[in-house]
N, C-alpha and C positions, 0 to 999 in steps of 0.2 A: 355608542361610539362606532363609527363606521369601520370598514375593513382597513382603511388607511386614513388617518385623520391628523389634523394639526390644530393646536390651540395655544393661546397665549394668556399669561396671568401676571398680575402685579406681584402676587405672592403665591408660590406653589409649595404645598406641604406634602412631603413624602412620608407616609406612615399614618394610619388612622387609629392608633391606640389613644389612650388618655392624653399624652403630650401632644400628639398630632391634632386631636379634636380641640384641645384648649387653644393651640396656636391658630387653627382654622377659624374658630369662633371669634377670638379677639381681633384677628386681622380683618375678618369680614365685617365686623361691627363698625369699622372705620371707613367703609365705602369703597374699598379697593377690590379689584377682581381677584378672587381666590379660588384655587383648585386644590383638591386633596386626593392623593393617590394611595391605594392600599391593595395588597395582593389577595386579601380575603373578600368573600362575597358581600360583606357588610362591615361598616366601621365598628371599632370597639377594641380591637387588639385582643390579646390573650386574656387580659384581666376582665374586660367587659364583654367578652364573647357571649352572644345570646341575650344580652341585657337591654337591647334597644327598646323592647316592648315587653309587657307582661309583668306578672307579680314577682318574677325573679330579679328584676332590676333593683339595684341598690338606690338609695336616695341620691347619692353623688352621681351615679351614672345617669339616672333619670333627669337630674338637673342639667347636666351638660348636653344630653341628647335634646332636651327641650330648647336650650339655647341654640343648638345647631339647626333646629328646624326653623328658627326665626330669622336666620341670615341667608343671604343669597350666596350659594357655594356650588361649584361644579364638583361632583363626586365621581371619581373614576375608580370603582371597586372591581376587583378581579384583575388588576393590572400590576405587572412587575416592571420596575425600571431596571434596565439591563445595561445601558450605555450612555455616556456623555460624549457625543462626537465633537462638540466644541462648547466653550463657555456659554451659558444661557440657554442651552438646549439639552433635554433629556429624551431618551427613547424608551418606550415602554411597550410591553407585549401582554395581551390578554386573550381570552377566549374569542373575543370579537375581532381580533386582529392587532394591528400595529398602530401606534400613535406617536407623534412628535410633540413634545411639550416645551414651549418657550416660556421663560420667566424673567422677571426683573430681580426679584428676591426669592430665595429658596429657604425653606425650613426642613431640615432633616430630622425626622422623629421616627427612626426605623426600629426602635426598641432593642430588645436583647433576646438571646436564646439560652437554653440551658447548657451548662457545661457537663459533659459526660467524661468520666474517667474509666478507662478500660480495666476490667478484672476478668478472671476466667468465667466464661459463661455469659458475659454481658450481651452477646449477640443472639442469645436464645429468643425465640418468639415469646412475647408477653413481658420481656424486660423493657421497660419504657422510661422516658423522662417523666418526672412527677407532673410537670405542667402539661406535658404531652398527653398523658393518660387523662388528666382532668379535661383537656380540650376534647378528647375523643368521647368522654362520657357526656359532655355538654352537647356533642353532635349526635348522641344517640346510642353509644356503646352500652350494652346492658352490663351492669356491674353488681346488681343485687345478689347477695349471698356469695360473692367472690371474695377470696382471701387475698388481701393486698398488703404487702410489706412496703412501708414508706421509709426511704433511707437517703442520706446525703448530708446536706447542711443548709441552714438558713430558715427564716420564718416561713418561707413558702411551704416547707414540709408540713407544718401544722395546719395551714390553710387547706392544702390538698387533702390531708387526712380527714379533716372536718367535712370537706365537700363530698368525698367518697363515702364516708359513713352516712351522711345525710341521704345519699342515694342508694343505700342498702348494702354497701360493702362491709365486710368484716376486716378490720385493721388490727392485727394482733400486736404490732409494735411499730414505733417510729424510732429509727436509728439516727442519731445526730452525732456527727464526728467531733464536734466541739466539746470541750470539757465543761463540767458544771461550774467551775470558777469563771470561765469566760461568759457563760450564759448568765450567771448572777450579775456580773459587771454590766452586761447588756441590759438586764432587767432594771437596774438602777437608772439607766438613761431614759427609760420609758416613763419613770415616775413623774417627770416634768411635763408630761402631755396627757391631758384628760382623755383625748380621743384615743391615744395609744393604750391607755389603761383600760378604757372601755372595750377596745378591740381584743386586748389580752384576756380580759375577764370572759368575754363571749367565746373566744377560742378555747379557753380552759373548760368551759361548760360543754362545748361541742365535741371535745376529744376526751371527756371524762370516761375513765375506764380503759383507755388505750395506754399500753405501757410505753413510756418515753424513756429511751436509754441514751444518755450522753456517753462520750468516749466510745462510740459504737459505730461500726460501718460494715458494709457488705464485703466479704472477701471472695465469694464465689457464688455462682448460680448454677443449679443442677437440673437436668431434665434430658430425656432422650430426644424428643422432637419438639417439646414444649416445656416451658418452665414448670417445675414441680416443687422445688424447694430452694431456699437460699441459706448460705452459711454466713453468719455475722460474727464479727469480733466485738466482744463486749468486755471492756476492762481487761483485755488480754486473753480472755477465754473465748473459744469458738462454740457457737450454738447454731443448730440447724432448725429452720422453721419452714414447715410446708406452706405453700402459697400458690395462688393462681396468677398473680401479677406482682411484679416488683416495680414500684414507682420511685425512681432514683434520680437525684439531681444535685450537683455540687456547685450551687450558686449560679449566677448568670454571667453571660459573656456579651459585651455590646455588639450589636450589628453595625459595625463601622465601615463596612466595605465600600459603600457608596461615598461616604465622606473621604476615605482614603483615595478612591479613584479620582475624586474632584480636587485633590491636592491639599486637603485640610490636614493640618498637623495634629499629631497625637501627643498625649502626655500620659505616661504610665498606662498605656493601652486604651485610653479614652480620648475622645475628640476634644481638643483644646479650644476653649471659648473665652470670650471677654465678659465683662459685666452684663452686656446686653445679649448674651448667648450667641454672639457672632463668632464664627470660626476665623482661622487665619486667612481665609479667602473672603474678600469683601463681597457683601451681598448674600453670603451663605451662612445661615444660622443653624444651630443644632440644639435639641432639647430632649430630655428624657434619658433613658438608659445609655445611649451612646456617649453621654458626657459623664455619667457616674451611675452606679447601681444604688438608688436611694429610695425606691418605693413609689407608690401612687401619688402621695401628696407632693413630693419634690417634682415628679414628672409634670403634674398639672401646673405648678407654679412656673417651672422652666418653660413649658409650652406657652403659657400666657405672655411671659416676658419676650420670648422669641417672636410670637405673632404680633405683638404690639410694636416691637422694634422694627420688624420687617415692614410694617405698615407706616412707619415714621412717627409713632407715638412714644417717643423715648421717655417723656415725663411720666406717663402712666406706667410704663415698664419699670421705671426706677422706683416707683412706690411699692413694688413687690420685692425689692432686694432683701429687706430685713426678713420677710417671711421665708424667702428661699434659703437664707443663711441658717435659719432655725432648722429647716429640714435637712440641710447639708450636714449639720452637726450630728443629727441622728444617723445619717448615712455613714458618716465616718466611724461612729461607734459600732454600727452593724458590721461594717467591713472588718474592723478589728476583732470583733467577737467570733466571726465565722470564717476567719482565715484558714486555709487548708493546711492540715498537719502533714509533716514530712513522711509519715508512715504510709500515706496513700500512694506515694511514688513506688512502693514495693509491691503493689497489688498485682500488676500483670505478671504472668509467667512467660517463659520464652516464646511459647507458641500462641499467646493471646493476640488476637487481631486488634490492631490499633486503628488502622485506616480500613473501614468496612467497604468503601467503594472499590478499592484496589487490592483488598486482601493482603495488607502488609502487616506482618507480625512485629511484636515488640523486639524480638531478637534481631531482625533485619534492621530496625531503626537504630539499635544500639551500636551498629557498625559505623554510624555517621556522627558528625559533630555539629551539623547545622540543618536548619529547615531546607535550605536550598539544596544541599547535598542529598538529603533524604528524598526530595522531590526528583532530582535528576536520576538517582540510581534505583529508586523503588516505586516511583510514581505516587508516593504518599501525598495526599492533598490535591491530586489532579483528576479525581472522579467527579461525578455529578454534583456533590455538595461543595466542591471547590475548597476543601479544607475547613469547612465550618464546624465539623465535629472533631476530626483528628488534629486540626490546628491548635485549638485550645487545649486539647489533651497533651500534645507534645510540648506545648508551651509550659505546662505544669511539670510534666515528667522529665523533660530534658532542658528546660529553661530556654527553648528556642523561640525566636520571634519571626513571624512571617515577614518576608522581605518586600512584597509588592502585591498589588491587586490589579488585575488586568480585565478588560471587558471580554465577554459579557459577564457581569457579576452574578447573573442567574442564567440557567440554561435557556436558550432562545432557539427558535426554529431557524434552519439554514436559510429559508426564504427571507426572513426578516434580517438576518445577519448580512445576507448578500445585498439587500437593497438599501441598507442604512446610509451608506456613503452617497449613492446616487440620488436618493430622495431628499436627503438633507441639503445636498448641493443644489438641486433643482428648486427647492423651497427657498433657499437663500437667494438665488438669482431672481426668483419671482418677487421677493421682498425688495431687492435693490434695483429692480427694473432691468435686470439682465446684465448689470455691470459687476465684474469680479473685483 
């Protein structure tokens, strides 16, 4: 892509994870002009990171990458969409410069991020998100012989622990905040799926020997300049465990900022969609975690439905509805099993930093009654991450809801911010022959 470029698509997909890849493939198979944009150097998202080639690729990932190679698609990797100046136009920035993307139909497949809950010491070096640490190991971080405590909630913890152990880490314990009764109920829902049973059996083998504690969570991390140990609450008793890394994550939060910027309605924190994955804004579809946190299988089905519908193939999309509902039932049971317990709201101490970008403590936030007030008086959520970390934390801690999303949704250079209005206007005049 040149330093400043413009391109037009029948279907534009934002996000190159499994849902985005599935949408891209199904739309492109129908002969329409398709582009896919992702901020990573290669497609795959967090779950398929590094699986495009080589023995590490799963059968499912290999199959979708093979399909992707068979269709004609414009891939814009390393680009972040940061603004919508007008309907039908998105602006993106990458290492190669600035580009204007025009589209007829759009599929938002921006995935999710980990939810972090603040506790004393959570800002120490080597306290990381579970998925974040896994991504760093995939990118080359040496983990062999390092002691890693895995804590938080959800099936991701087991997968991360298995991955880290496979790469030589010593995992003394997995702390799951949900209780055994909730976990047992969730286990019964898995019995109806042979694939889920097989995954569970394999995970059980992969983490054999690792202590798994339910009703357990981190209450503090300790270390002078680097993490040295963590204190965990286990059935009401506090235990201290020496470690080199803490991989911590309290489920996932949808990356819905782009959808909100474009005027799409939310329902219970997720992008609202119809049967064909279309949002409340005509011509804009959404698939994967922004619509619900339901796992890989649901993301793939939703991506296919969105891609087919965006390409005008509603009959083929409709044939996948029953499969999607099956995976949605699993997602609902997972959400119920791993709902966050109220005790976690008591983790921060008065001086615990909640907004890391602006160094805002828990006690300062306690003085306010809304997200807007906290932003105005403390600058909470106004740093480089734009509330992506502290926003979901305060939503849980104080039951606050973010009130708006404003461009740029990702940090952009002053040069590109300054020229967005003039370049979009000049391109529009060129398209219309100079008539406003």
